[in-house]
C-alpha positions in Angstrom: -26.9 -132.0 5.4 -29.2 -135.2 4.8 -30.8 -137.1 7.9 -28.6 -140.0 7.9 -25.6 -137.5 7.8 -26.8 -135.5 10.6 -27.5 -138.4 12.7 -24.3 -139.9 11.9 -22.2 -136.8 13.1 -24.6 -136.5 16.3 -23.5 -140.3 17.2 -19.9 -140.0 16.7 -19.9 -136.8 18.7 -22.5 -137.5 21.5 -21.8 -139.2 24.9 -22.9 -142.9 24.3 -24.0 -145.5 26.7 -21.0 -147.4 27.0 -17.5 -145.7 27.4 -16.0 -148.6 26.0 -17.5 -147.4 22.5 -15.9 -143.9 22.5 -12.4 -145.8 23.1 -12.7 -147.9 20.1 -14.3 -144.9 18.1 -11.3 -142.5 18.9 -8.4 -146.3 19.0 -10.0 -146.3 14.9 -9.3 -143.0 14.6 -6.5 -142.6 16.0 -4.9 -145.6 13.7 -6.3 -143.5 10.5 -4.5 -140.5 11.8 -1.1 -142.4 12.3 -1.3 -144.5 9.6 -1.8 -141.0 7.5 1.0 -139.3 8.7 3.3 -142.8 8.2 2.8 -141.9 4.6 2.7 -138.7 3.7 5.9 -138.4 5.6 7.7 -141.4 4.4 6.8 -140.6 0.9 8.0 -137.0 1.4 11.1 -138.7 2.8 11.8 -140.7 -0.3 11.2 -138.0 -2.5 13.5 -136.1 -0.6 15.9 -139.2 -0.9 14.7 -139.1 -4.7 15.5 -135.0 -5.4 18.8 -135.4 -3.7 20.6 -138.5 -5.7 18.7 -137.1 -8.9 20.5 -133.6 -8.2 24.1 -135.2 -7.6 23.6 -137.3 -10.8 22.2 -134.5 -12.6 25.3 -132.8 -11.7 27.7 -134.8 -13.3 26.2 -136.3 -15.5 25.1 -134.6 -19.2 21.5 -133.9 -20.2 22.1 -135.8 -23.2 24.3 -138.6 -24.6 25.5 -140.0 -27.9 26.8 -142.8 -28.3 27.1 -145.3 -31.1 24.4 -147.8 -31.7 27.0 -150.5 -32.6 30.8 -151.0 -31.0 32.1 -149.2 -28.0 33.7 -146.6 -30.3 33.2 -144.1 -33.1 35.6 -141.5 -35.2 34.0 -138.0 -34.1 34.7 -136.3 -37.4 31.1 -138.0 -38.7 29.4 -136.3 -36.7 30.7 -132.8 -37.6 31.2 -131.5 -34.0 31.6 -127.9 -34.8 27.7 -128.0 -36.5 26.1 -129.7 -32.7 27.9 -127.0 -31.2 26.2 -124.0 -33.3 22.8 -125.4 -32.5 20.3 -122.9 -30.5 20.4 -124.0 -26.9 23.5 -126.0 -26.8 25.9 -125.4 -24.1 28.7 -127.3 -24.6 29.4 -130.8 -26.5 32.3 -132.9 -24.8 34.0 -135.4 -26.5 34.8 -138.5 -24.0 37.2 -141.7 -24.5 36.6 -144.0 -21.3 38.0 -147.6 -20.3 38.4 -149.6 -17.9 42.2 -149.6 -16.4 44.6 -150.6 -13.4 45.2 -147.7 -10.9 48.1 -147.8 -8.3 49.4 -145.7 -5.5 52.2 -146.7 -4.0 51.5 -150.4 -3.3 48.0 -150.1 -3.3 46.2 -151.5 -6.5 42.6 -150.6 -7.9 40.4 -151.7 -10.7 38.3 -148.4 -12.1 37.5 -146.0 -15.3 39.7 -143.6 -17.1 37.3 -141.0 -18.5 39.2 -138.3 -21.1 37.1 -135.5 -21.4 37.4 -132.2 -24.1 37.6 -128.5 -22.7 33.7 -128.3 -23.1 33.7 -131.0 -19.9 34.5 -127.9 -17.4 31.4 -125.5 -19.0 29.8 -127.4 -16.6 28.7 -125.0 -14.2 27.8 -127.8 -11.2 30.9 -129.7 -11.3 32.3 -127.7 -8.3 29.7 -129.2 -6.1 30.8 -132.9 -6.4 34.4 -131.5 -5.1 35.5 -133.0 -1.6 38.8 -132.0 -1.6 41.3 -129.7 -4.4 39.9 -128.3 -7.2 38.4 -129.4 -11.1 41.5 -128.7 -12.9 43.1 -130.3 -15.4 45.8 -128.6 -17.2 48.2 -126.8 -15.1 51.4 -125.1 -16.4 51.1 -127.4 -19.5 51.2 -130.4 -16.9 47.9 -132.9 -17.5 46.4 -133.6 -14.2 43.3 -135.7 -12.8 40.2 -135.1 -10.7 39.5 -138.6 -8.5 36.7 -140.6 -7.5 35.9 -140.5 -3.9 36.2 -144.7 -4.6 40.1 -144.6 -5.3 40.9 -141.8 -3.0 39.7 -144.4 -0.1 40.8 -147.8 -2.0 44.4 -146.3 -2.4 45.0 -144.3 0.4 45.3 -141.2 -2.0 47.0 -138.0 0.0 45.4 -135.5 -2.2 47.5 -133.0 -0.6 50.5 -134.9 -1.6 52.0 -132.5 -4.5 54.7 -135.1 -5.2 52.0 -138.2 -5.1 51.6 -139.3 -8.6 48.8 -142.0 -9.7 50.1 -144.9 -12.1 47.6 -145.7 -14.3 47.9 -149.2 -16.5 46.0 -150.1 -19.9 46.5 -152.9 -21.5 48.9 -152.6 -24.8 46.9 -153.6 -28.3 48.0 -156.4 -30.3 50.9 -157.3 -28.1 52.6 -160.2 -28.6 53.0 -162.3 -24.9 56.4 -161.5 -23.4 58.6 -162.8 -20.7 58.0 -159.5 -18.7 54.5 -158.9 -18.4 54.9 -155.0 -17.6 55.6 -155.2 -21.3 52.3 -156.2 -22.0 50.5 -152.3 -20.3 51.1 -148.8 -20.7 51.9 -147.0 -17.8 51.4 -143.3 -17.5 51.6 -141.2 -14.6 49.6 -138.0 -13.5 49.4 -135.7 -10.5 45.8 -135.0 -8.9 44.2 -131.8 -8.3 40.7 -132.5 -6.4 38.5 -135.6 -5.6 34.9 -135.6 -6.0 32.0 -137.8 -5.0 28.5 -138.3 -6.7 27.5 -142.1 -6.3 29.1 -145.6 -6.4 28.9 -145.5 -10.2 31.4 -142.8 -10.8 33.1 -142.9 -7.5 35.6 -145.1 -9.3 36.4 -142.9 -12.1 39.6 -140.8 -12.5 38.8 -138.0 -15.2 41.8 -136.7 -17.2 42.6 -134.4 -20.7 40.9 -136.8 -23.6 45.1 -136.4 -24.6 46.4 -138.3 -22.2 43.7 -141.1 -22.1 44.0 -141.3 -25.9 48.2 -141.2 -25.5 47.1 -143.9 -22.6 45.1 -146.2 -24.8 47.3 -145.5 -27.9 43.6 -144.3 -29.4 44.4 -141.3 -31.8 41.0 -140.3 -33.5 38.1 -142.4 -31.7 35.8 -141.6 -28.5 33.5 -143.8 -26.4 30.5 -140.9 -26.6 29.7 -137.2 -26.8 28.6 -135.2 -23.9 25.7 -132.7 -24.7 24.5 -130.0 -22.1 22.3 -127.3 -23.0 21.1 -123.6 -21.7 18.8 -123.4 -19.1 15.9 -122.6 -21.1 16.7 -125.1 -23.8 14.0 -128.1 -24.2 15.8 -131.2 -23.9 12.9 -133.4 -25.2 12.9 -131.5 -28.5 16.8 -131.4 -28.5 17.1 -135.2 -28.5 14.8 -135.6 -31.4 16.2 -132.9 -33.7 19.5 -134.8 -33.2 18.1 -138.3 -33.5 16.7 -137.2 -36.8 20.3 -135.4 -37.7 22.5 -138.1 -37.0 20.3 -141.2 -38.1 20.3 -144.6 -36.9 23.6 -145.1 -36.2 23.4 -143.4 -33.2 21.5 -143.2 -29.6 20.7 -139.9 -28.3 19.7 -140.8 -24.5 18.9 -138.3 -22.0 19.4 -138.3 -17.9 16.5 -140.5 -16.9 17.5 -142.9 -20.1 21.5 -143.1 -18.9 20.5 -144.3 -15.7 17.2 -146.2 -16.2 18.4 -148.8 -13.2 18.4 -145.7 -10.8 15.2 -144.3 -11.1 13.7 -147.7 -11.3 15.3 -148.8 -8.0 14.2 -145.1 -6.1 10.4 -146.3 -7.2 10.4 -149.8 -6.8 11.6 -149.2 -2.8 9.1 -145.9 -2.4 5.9 -148.5 -3.8 7.2 -151.0 -1.6 7.4 -149.3 1.7 4.0 -147.6 0.5 2.7 -150.8 0.0 3.4 -152.3 3.2 2.2 -149.3 5.3 -1.2 -149.1 3.2 -1.5 -153.2 4.7 -1.3 -151.5 8.0 -3.6 -148.6 7.5 -5.6 -151.2 6.2 -6.0 -153.1 9.7 -6.9 -149.8 11.3 -9.2 -148.8 9.5 -11.1 -152.3 9.9 -11.1 -151.7 13.2 -13.7 -149.2 12.4 -16.4 -152.4 11.9 -15.8 -153.3 15.7 -16.7 -149.8 16.5 -19.3 -149.7 14.2 -20.9 -152.6 15.9 -20.7 -151.6 19.0 -22.6 -148.4 17.9 -25.4 -150.3 16.3 -26.0 -152.3 20.4 -25.7 -149.3 22.2 -28.3 -147.2 19.8 -30.6 -150.4 19.7 -33.3 -148.1 21.7 -32.8 -145.1 18.7 -32.6 -147.5 15.5 -35.7 -148.9 16.7 -37.8 -145.3 17.4 -36.2 -144.5 13.5 -37.9 -147.3 12.3 -41.2 -146.8 14.0 -41.4 -142.9 12.8 -41.3 -145.0 8.7 -37.5 -145.1 8.8 -36.3 -147.5 6.2 -33.2 -150.1 5.9 -31.9 -147.6 4.0 -31.5 -144.6 6.1 -30.5 -146.6 9.0 -28.0 -148.2 6.2 -26.7 -144.7 5.6 -26.3 -143.7 9.1 -23.8 -146.1 10.4 -22.3 -145.9 6.4 -21.6 -142.1 7.2 -20.3 -142.9 10.7 -17.9 -145.4 9.5 -16.5 -142.1 6.8 -16.5 -139.5 9.6 -14.0 -141.2 11.6 -12.0 -141.8 8.2 -12.1 -138.8 7.2 -11.5 -137.0 10.5 -8.4 -139.4 11.3 -7.0 -138.9 7.8 -7.1 -135.4 7.8 -5.7 -134.5 11.0 -3.0 -137.1 10.5 -2.0 -136.1 6.7 -1.8 -132.2 8.6 0.6 -134.0 11.6 2.8 -135.7 8.9 2.6 -131.7 7.0 3.9 -130.3 9.9 6.1 -132.8 10.7 7.3 -132.9 7.4 8.0 -128.9 7.1 9.3 -129.1 11.1 12.5 -131.7 9.5 12.8 -129.8 5.9 13.6 -126.3 8.3 15.6 -127.8 10.9 16.4 -131.5 10.1 16.4 -132.4 13.9 15.8 -136.1 12.6 19.7 -136.9 11.4 21.2 -139.6 9.8 24.4 -140.1 11.9 27.8 -141.6 10.4 30.1 -139.6 8.4 27.1 -139.1 5.5 27.6 -136.2 2.8 23.5 -135.1 4.1 23.1 -134.5 8.1 19.8 -134.4 8.1 17.1 -137.0 6.5 16.2 -134.7 3.2 11.9 -133.9 2.7 10.6 -132.8 -0.5 6.4 -132.6 -0.1 4.8 -133.4 -3.4 1.0 -132.6 -3.4 0.6 -135.7 -5.4 1.6 -137.9 -2.3 -1.5 -135.9 -0.3 -4.3 -136.7 -3.2 -2.6 -140.1 -3.5 -3.0 -140.7 0.4 -6.3 -139.0 0.6 -7.6 -141.5 -1.8 -6.4 -144.7 -0.6 -8.0 -144.2 2.8 -11.3 -143.2 1.4 -11.0 -145.9 -1.0 -10.8 -148.5 1.8 -13.2 -146.3 4.4 -15.5 -147.0 2.2 -14.9 -150.6 1.4 -15.3 -151.0 5.8 -18.0 -149.1 6.3 -20.0 -150.7 3.9 -19.4 -154.0 5.6 -20.0 -152.2 9.4 -23.6 -150.8 8.0 -24.5 -153.5 6.0 -23.7 -156.1 9.0 -26.2 -152.9 11.4 -29.2 -153.6 9.1 -29.2 -157.2 9.1 -29.4 -157.1 13.2 -31.9 -154.1 12.6 -34.8 -157.2 12.4 -33.4 -158.6 16.0 -33.0 -155.4 17.3 -36.9 -154.9 16.7 -38.2 -158.3 18.3 -36.3 -157.2 20.9 -38.1 -154.1 22.2 
């Protein structure tokens, strides 16, 4: 340990002649501690929300989606789906026909989306985790069934346990001539319901049906909207995406989960960094209290400074003493704060003692700890502390000549 650091350590932990200096130093350290702990906790909670929301999306969205580069639909025969199913690492290849429709149940109406899927859709092992009521059954005794989103159930007031109740789905007829009876301009189909799922608002307005039912409803015998691809656990998604893009050419676009939900990921990241910046500004104010603390310490240690200069200590050594003093205050506050944040986050993760209230799917605030957050907080605190301590140390050197004259 060099001389400057040794003296700074002694000054920090030794008793000062003025008790107010101890209090101000303690307040400075406490401010850094609270700020560091708050940053760790807030970042961990945002990570928890991100993990939770993305896992809900991942339970429902495919790993890869094949869409036409132009237009809304395409003929799946051009893709040779059997050859796609035989690719190494492929779990399921689902044909999807999707369109906006009018839904009716009793006297209630709702604009939703009908999503017709082929049999491979049910190979997704995570579908059951999205269910609120019932089962993910699309056919029973040769009868078509639908699984509806939570928004559809709430908006229409559907009693899913009433087996006799049917959902009415209306779709505009193609190439129809205006009629005196508006109902002649729509195709109407009725379907029973087997379950209710909930993922997120973007998906909860859907009605999932067998693709044969949707083809009949939309009068679309061949074309589909897109293809959903799910892979085996050991398959490399990026490699498969590139392989398919090369194979299918420019007429098709292959999207991974991030590309399918870009707005979601951007929103989660922007909210997280916005909160981080707000707390960082609070932390800056707390750390800059060190300037006041060190200024009072300079006044308190005037005799010591005079003795040091008499023994040959130059401005550089005095500068380093007070610089290290400020850095020690910040470092101790930061490390203890991160430890407090870690302990608090682990307790919340294990016991969930802080709850969200209401009727949300998740009762307690989710927490996910990431080592990169600790590195980020430590780097942020140290960077701000270097600036604050540098300013304080410079002020102490500027007053050195005045102190010599007084003493």
